[in-house]
N, C-alpha and C positions, 0 to 999 in steps of 0.2 A: 338134356342131348348133351350127348359125349360129341364133340367134335374131332374129324378124324383130321392126321396132318397132311401137310400135300403133299407129302410122299406116297401116304396112303392112298389119295385121290387120285395122283398119277395111276396108281397101278390097276385103277378097277376100269373095267372096259366101259363102253359108250351107255349100255343099259342099265347099269346099276350107279353111275353119275347121274342119269335121270331121276331115278330113283330116290336117290340120296337130295337130289336138288326138292323133290316134292315133297319129301321127308321135312329138310329145313324150311320150307316155306310155310307147310302147314305148322310148326312149331314157332316159326316169325308171328303167324298169324295168332295161333294163342296167346303169344308173349304181348300183343298188341289188346288183344282181346282183354287181358290180366289189367295191364296198364291202364287202360279207360274205365276198370271197373275199380280202381285203386288197390286192386290187388299184388301187382307186382313191388318189390322191395329193391330188386336189382335192376335198375332202368338200364345198366350197361349192358345188361344181356340183348336186349334188342340189335344193340349197333354192333356187339360178336356175331349174332346170326345173321346180320344182312353181309357182313364183310364175308362170312362161310359161305353164303350164296354166290357173291361175286367169284369166288375163288373157284366155286364149282363152275361157275359157268365162263370163268375165264380159261379153264382148261379144256371145257366141253370145245369152244372156241378155237383154242391153238390146235384143235385134232382136226378139226374140219378145214380150215383155210390153213392153204400151203403158207409157209413164210415168203414173203416177197424181198429177194435182194437185192 
């Protein structure tokens, strides 16, 4: 899976962000299943995917909640 940059994620609308998050979550599940079956050679990809999901969720939450000054 090719991860989008933060600038690309920031330009997406909320519906597309939700789709991207779902796609990344399914990919993370796939990676975990491969790891459990000893098929995954690049175990660092699990960490990268978790961080990518966190970035998406951070962008989603920053749009929903107004900044508290």
